[in-house]
Biotite code that builds the C-alpha atoms (Angstrom):
import biotite.structure as struc

atoms = struc.array([
    struc.Atom([-18.957, -9.495, 7.320], chain_id="A", res_id=1, res_name="MET", atom_name="CA", element="C"),
    struc.Atom([-20.664, -7.170, 4.865], chain_id="A", res_id=2, res_name="ILE", atom_name="CA", element="C"),
    struc.Atom([-20.419, -7.513, 1.089], chain_id="A", res_id=3, res_name="ARG", atom_name="CA", element="C"),
    struc.Atom([-21.023, -4.292, -0.806], chain_id="A", res_id=4, res_name="VAL", atom_name="CA", element="C"),
    struc.Atom([-20.767, -3.160, -4.438], chain_id="A", res_id=5, res_name="ALA", atom_name="CA", element="C"),
    struc.Atom([-17.992, -0.665, -5.124], chain_id="A", res_id=6, res_name="ALA", atom_name="CA", element="C"),
    struc.Atom([-20.531, 1.924, -6.290], chain_id="A", res_id=7, res_name="GLU", atom_name="CA", element="C"),
    struc.Atom([-22.486, 1.603, -3.049], chain_id="A", res_id=8, res_name="ASP", atom_name="CA", element="C"),
    struc.Atom([-19.302, 1.847, -1.000], chain_id="A", res_id=9, res_name="PHE", atom_name="CA", element="C"),
    struc.Atom([-18.213, 4.975, -2.883], chain_id="A", res_id=10, res_name="ALA", atom_name="CA", element="C"),
    struc.Atom([-21.609, 6.585, -2.357], chain_id="A", res_id=11, res_name="ARG", atom_name="CA", element="C"),
    struc.Atom([-21.853, 5.821, 1.366], chain_id="A", res_id=12, res_name="ASP", atom_name="CA", element="C"),
    struc.Atom([-18.274, 5.176, 2.509], chain_id="A", res_id=13, res_name="SER", atom_name="CA", element="C"),
    struc.Atom([-18.689, 7.017, 5.826], chain_id="A", res_id=14, res_name="ALA", atom_name="CA", element="C"),
    struc.Atom([-21.354, 4.563, 6.951], chain_id="A", res_id=15, res_name="THR", atom_name="CA", element="C"),
    struc.Atom([-19.209, 1.564, 6.047], chain_id="A", res_id=16, res_name="PHE", atom_name="CA", element="C"),
    struc.Atom([-16.168, 3.080, 7.772], chain_id="A", res_id=17, res_name="LEU", atom_name="CA", element="C"),
    struc.Atom([-18.253, 3.557, 10.911], chain_id="A", res_id=18, res_name="ASP", atom_name="CA", element="C"),
    struc.Atom([-19.241, -0.113, 10.778], chain_id="A", res_id=19, res_name="ARG", atom_name="CA", element="C"),
    struc.Atom([-15.601, -1.170, 10.332], chain_id="A", res_id=20, res_name="VAL", atom_name="CA", element="C"),
    struc.Atom([-14.695, 0.975, 13.300], chain_id="A", res_id=21, res_name="GLU", atom_name="CA", element="C"),
    struc.Atom([-17.266, -1.010, 15.288], chain_id="A", res_id=22, res_name="GLN", atom_name="CA", element="C"),
    struc.Atom([-15.445, -4.233, 14.380], chain_id="A", res_id=23, res_name="GLY", atom_name="CA", element="C"),
    struc.Atom([-17.256, -5.386, 11.240], chain_id="A", res_id=24, res_name="GLU", atom_name="CA", element="C"),
    struc.Atom([-15.416, -6.449, 8.100], chain_id="A", res_id=25, res_name="GLU", atom_name="CA", element="C"),
    struc.Atom([-16.439, -5.037, 4.699], chain_id="A", res_id=26, res_name="VAL", atom_name="CA", element="C"),
    struc.Atom([-15.772, -6.862, 1.446], chain_id="A", res_id=27, res_name="TRP", atom_name="CA", element="C"),
    struc.Atom([-15.998, -4.581, -1.581], chain_id="A", res_id=28, res_name="ILE", atom_name="CA", element="C"),
    struc.Atom([-17.093, -6.150, -4.872], chain_id="A", res_id=29, res_name="GLU", atom_name="CA", element="C"),
    struc.Atom([-16.668, -4.961, -8.433], chain_id="A", res_id=30, res_name="LYS", atom_name="CA", element="C"),
    struc.Atom([-18.407, -6.819, -11.234], chain_id="A", res_id=31, res_name="ASN", atom_name="CA", element="C"),
    struc.Atom([-19.393, -9.541, -8.778], chain_id="A", res_id=32, res_name="GLY", atom_name="CA", element="C"),
    struc.Atom([-15.831, -10.237, -7.609], chain_id="A", res_id=33, res_name="MET", atom_name="CA", element="C"),
    struc.Atom([-14.345, -9.194, -4.275], chain_id="A", res_id=34, res_name="VAL", atom_name="CA", element="C"),
    struc.Atom([-11.590, -6.649, -4.971], chain_id="A", res_id=35, res_name="VAL", atom_name="CA", element="C"),
    struc.Atom([-10.929, -5.324, -1.467], chain_id="A", res_id=36, res_name="ALA", atom_name="CA", element="C"),
    struc.Atom([-11.418, -6.201, 2.149], chain_id="A", res_id=37, res_name="ARG", atom_name="CA", element="C"),
    struc.Atom([-11.708, -3.424, 4.708], chain_id="A", res_id=38, res_name="LEU", atom_name="CA", element="C"),
    struc.Atom([-10.839, -4.249, 8.315], chain_id="A", res_id=39, res_name="VAL", atom_name="CA", element="C"),
    struc.Atom([-10.081, -2.161, 11.369], chain_id="A", res_id=40, res_name="SER", atom_name="CA", element="C"),
    struc.Atom([-6.531, -1.715, 12.601], chain_id="A", res_id=41, res_name="VAL", atom_name="CA", element="C"),
    struc.Atom([-7.916, -1.713, 16.107], chain_id="A", res_id=42, res_name="LEU", atom_name="CA", element="C"),
    struc.Atom([-7.896, -5.057, 17.829], chain_id="A", res_id=43, res_name="SER", atom_name="CA", element="C"),
    struc.Atom([-9.619, -5.557, 21.194], chain_id="A", res_id=44, res_name="ALA", atom_name="CA", element="C"),
    struc.Atom([-9.323, -1.863, 21.970], chain_id="A", res_id=45, res_name="GLY", atom_name="CA", element="C"),
    struc.Atom([-5.607, -1.738, 21.195], chain_id="A", res_id=46, res_name="LYS", atom_name="CA", element="C"),
    struc.Atom([-4.015, -0.372, 18.060], chain_id="A", res_id=47, res_name="GLU", atom_name="CA", element="C"),
    struc.Atom([-2.405, -3.060, 15.951], chain_id="A", res_id=48, res_name="ALA", atom_name="CA", element="C"),
    struc.Atom([1.377, -2.951, 15.833], chain_id="A", res_id=49, res_name="SER", atom_name="CA", element="C"),
    struc.Atom([1.419, -2.858, 12.037], chain_id="A", res_id=50, res_name="GLY", atom_name="CA", element="C"),
    struc.Atom([3.730, -4.725, 9.716], chain_id="A", res_id=51, res_name="PRO", atom_name="CA", element="C"),
    struc.Atom([7.010, -5.996, 11.079], chain_id="A", res_id=52, res_name="THR", atom_name="CA", element="C"),
    struc.Atom([10.272, -4.929, 9.498], chain_id="A", res_id=53, res_name="VAL", atom_name="CA", element="C"),
    struc.Atom([13.071, -7.396, 8.872], chain_id="A", res_id=54, res_name="ASP", atom_name="CA", element="C"),
    struc.Atom([16.269, -5.878, 10.356], chain_id="A", res_id=55, res_name="PRO", atom_name="CA", element="C"),
    struc.Atom([18.400, -7.462, 7.614], chain_id="A", res_id=56, res_name="GLU", atom_name="CA", element="C"),
    struc.Atom([16.200, -5.901, 4.930], chain_id="A", res_id=57, res_name="ALA", atom_name="CA", element="C"),
    struc.Atom([16.514, -2.515, 6.647], chain_id="A", res_id=58, res_name="SER", atom_name="CA", element="C"),
    struc.Atom([20.302, -2.820, 6.640], chain_id="A", res_id=59, res_name="GLU", atom_name="CA", element="C"),
    struc.Atom([20.266, -3.804, 2.944], chain_id="A", res_id=60, res_name="ALA", atom_name="CA", element="C"),
    struc.Atom([18.259, -0.690, 2.121], chain_id="A", res_id=61, res_name="VAL", atom_name="CA", element="C"),
    struc.Atom([20.726, 1.462, 4.046], chain_id="A", res_id=62, res_name="ARG", atom_name="CA", element="C"),
    struc.Atom([23.630, -0.162, 2.190], chain_id="A", res_id=63, res_name="ALA", atom_name="CA", element="C"),
    struc.Atom([22.012, 0.528, -1.203], chain_id="A", res_id=64, res_name="PHE", atom_name="CA", element="C"),
    struc.Atom([21.423, 4.150, -0.210], chain_id="A", res_id=65, res_name="ARG", atom_name="CA", element="C"),
    struc.Atom([25.101, 4.523, 0.744], chain_id="A", res_id=66, res_name="ARG", atom_name="CA", element="C"),
    struc.Atom([26.138, 3.080, -2.622], chain_id="A", res_id=67, res_name="LEU", atom_name="CA", element="C"),
    struc.Atom([23.743, 5.334, -4.489], chain_id="A", res_id=68, res_name="ARG", atom_name="CA", element="C"),
    struc.Atom([25.017, 8.441, -2.693], chain_id="A", res_id=69, res_name="ALA", atom_name="CA", element="C"),
    struc.Atom([28.376, 8.195, -4.467], chain_id="A", res_id=70, res_name="GLY", atom_name="CA", element="C"),
    struc.Atom([27.057, 7.100, -7.867], chain_id="A", res_id=71, res_name="ALA", atom_name="CA", element="C"),
    struc.Atom([27.357, 9.481, -10.804], chain_id="A", res_id=72, res_name="THR", atom_name="CA", element="C"),
    struc.Atom([26.844, 9.256, -14.551], chain_id="A", res_id=73, res_name="LEU", atom_name="CA", element="C"),
    struc.Atom([30.092, 11.121, -15.311], chain_id="A", res_id=74, res_name="ASP", atom_name="CA", element="C"),
    struc.Atom([28.270, 13.884, -17.166], chain_id="A", res_id=75, res_name="GLY", atom_name="CA", element="C"),
    struc.Atom([25.893, 11.633, -19.087], chain_id="A", res_id=76, res_name="LEU", atom_name="CA", element="C"),
    struc.Atom([22.243, 12.582, -19.309], chain_id="A", res_id=77, res_name="ASP", atom_name="CA", element="C"),
    struc.Atom([20.094, 9.897, -17.673], chain_id="A", res_id=78, res_name="TRP", atom_name="CA", element="C"),
    struc.Atom([17.104, 10.757, -19.863], chain_id="A", res_id=79, res_name="LYS", atom_name="CA", element="C"),
    struc.Atom([19.171, 10.245, -23.021], chain_id="A", res_id=80, res_name="ALA", atom_name="CA", element="C"),
    struc.Atom([20.348, 6.885, -21.664], chain_id="A", res_id=81, res_name="LEU", atom_name="CA", element="C"),
    struc.Atom([16.777, 5.907, -20.843], chain_id="A", res_id=82, res_name="ARG", atom_name="CA", element="C"),
    struc.Atom([15.550, 6.873, -24.299], chain_id="A", res_id=83, res_name="ASP", atom_name="CA", element="C"),
    struc.Atom([18.412, 5.009, -25.978], chain_id="A", res_id=84, res_name="GLU", atom_name="CA", element="C"),
    struc.Atom([17.380, 1.860, -24.125], chain_id="A", res_id=85, res_name="GLY", atom_name="CA", element="C"),
    struc.Atom([13.832, 2.220, -25.433], chain_id="A", res_id=86, res_name="ARG", atom_name="CA", element="C"),
    struc.Atom([14.827, 2.093, -29.092], chain_id="A", res_id=87, res_name="ARG", atom_name="CA", element="C"),
])
């Protein structure tokens, strides 16, 4: 694990990315606090599968998109409605 200041990372990011590619982990600090952790998506020579997707959540998103497809404002201006809600 390498801890590096954000300024140093910004100045020499290619070097740190090379080290991450080699399997090291980089913790980036700002004002003495860790704000990011950089790790490789490669694991033991294989690409990580990435985040999993919940099939029920995917179906819910599709259902909301179907509902939205038929939604109208019946001639109302959405910006006027938005601005009215801000008053």
